[in-house]
KOLDREN-574678 format. One line per 2 residues: number of its first residue (from 1); their letters; for each residue z, y, x of C-alpha. Coordinates in nm, 4 decimals. Each point is the difference from the previous one (the first is absolute). Example, Ala and Ser with C-alpha at 12.3 -4.5 7.8 and 13.67 -1.06 7.14 Angstrom:
2
1	AS	0.7800/-0.4500/1.2300 | -0.0660/0.3440/0.1370 $
***
This chain:
69
1	MN	-28.9575/-2.8951/-2.3844 | -0.1454/-0.2449/-0.2487 $
3	SR	-0.3438/-0.0944/-0.1273 | 0.0035/0.3037/-0.2295 $
5	TA	0.0539/0.2520/0.2773 | -0.3134/0.1986/0.0848 $
7	VS	-0.0109/0.0505/0.3771 | -0.3124/0.2156/0.0082 $
9	RF	-0.1220/0.2992/-0.1952 | -0.2003/-0.0688/-0.3144 $
11	RK	-0.3696/0.0605/0.0591 | -0.2751/0.0345/-0.2563 $
13	SS	-0.2654/-0.2682/-0.0239 | -0.3200/0.0892/0.1837 $
15	YS	-0.1897/-0.1140/-0.3109 | 0.1697/0.2520/-0.2298 $
17	GA	-0.2382/0.2407/-0.1663 | 0.0313/0.3745/-0.0206 $
19	GE	0.0813/0.2158/-0.2982 | 0.2364/-0.0146/-0.2950 $
21	AS	-0.1207/-0.3299/-0.1509 | 0.0117/-0.2055/0.3194 $
23	EC	0.2096/-0.3170/0.0022 | 0.2017/0.0055/0.3224 $
25	VE	0.2625/-0.2187/0.1586 | 0.2196/0.0577/0.3020 $
27	VA	0.1110/-0.2772/0.2344 | 0.2895/-0.0220/0.2489 $
29	CT	0.1161/-0.2772/0.2337 | 0.3309/-0.1696/-0.0806 $
31	AD	0.2693/-0.1267/0.2348 | -0.1072/-0.3638/-0.0463 $
33	GG	-0.3690/0.0641/0.0789 | -0.1042/0.0284/-0.3639 $
35	RA	-0.1186/0.3035/-0.1916 | 0.1321/0.2427/-0.2587 $
37	VR	-0.2592/0.1378/-0.2449 | 0.0334/0.2929/-0.2413 $
39	DS	-0.2120/0.2301/-0.2167 | -0.0783/0.3139/0.1992 $
41	KD	-0.0087/0.2161/-0.3128 | 0.3442/-0.1154/-0.1179 $
43	PA	0.2039/-0.1425/0.2905 | 0.3282/0.0318/-0.1909 $
45	RG	-0.1259/-0.2520/-0.2574 | 0.0736/-0.2914/0.2282 $
47	TA	-0.1095/-0.2024/0.2995 | -0.1325/-0.3554/0.0167 $
49	YF	0.1030/-0.2091/0.3019 | -0.2018/-0.2844/0.1531 $
51	GA	0.1189/-0.2347/0.2748 | -0.2105/-0.0436/0.3131 $
53	GA	-0.1583/-0.3260/-0.1204 | -0.0872/0.1339/-0.3450 $
55	WR	-0.1504/0.3163/0.1502 | -0.2070/-0.2042/0.2489 $
57	EF	-0.1385/-0.2179/-0.2816 | -0.0810/0.3102/-0.2064 $
59	VN	-0.1898/0.1624/0.2884 | -0.1810/-0.3257/0.0837 $
61	GL	-0.1018/-0.0346/-0.3652 | -0.1441/0.3532/-0.0001 $
63	AG	-0.1892/-0.0771/0.3180 | -0.1502/-0.3145/-0.1557 $
65	RP	0.1847/-0.2348/0.2351 | 0.1146/-0.3372/-0.1318 $
67	LP	0.3468/-0.0031/-0.1519 | 0.2485/-0.2739/0.0958 $
69	Q	0.0036/-0.2993/-0.2318 $
***
């Protein structure tokens, strides 16, 4: 396995809206502790991969926590 191997099922964001026009993403854990992210309406279009550190900084930024300098 490598950093681009999803080791969990993709799950839809809990913040995704309902209906046809909703903007939804799905997230899965990767073998290296990072995350794989894809568009739930078009999963065949591609997947973006984030290492564990990049994902942690992203989540901390969303939560309003200070980012590393």
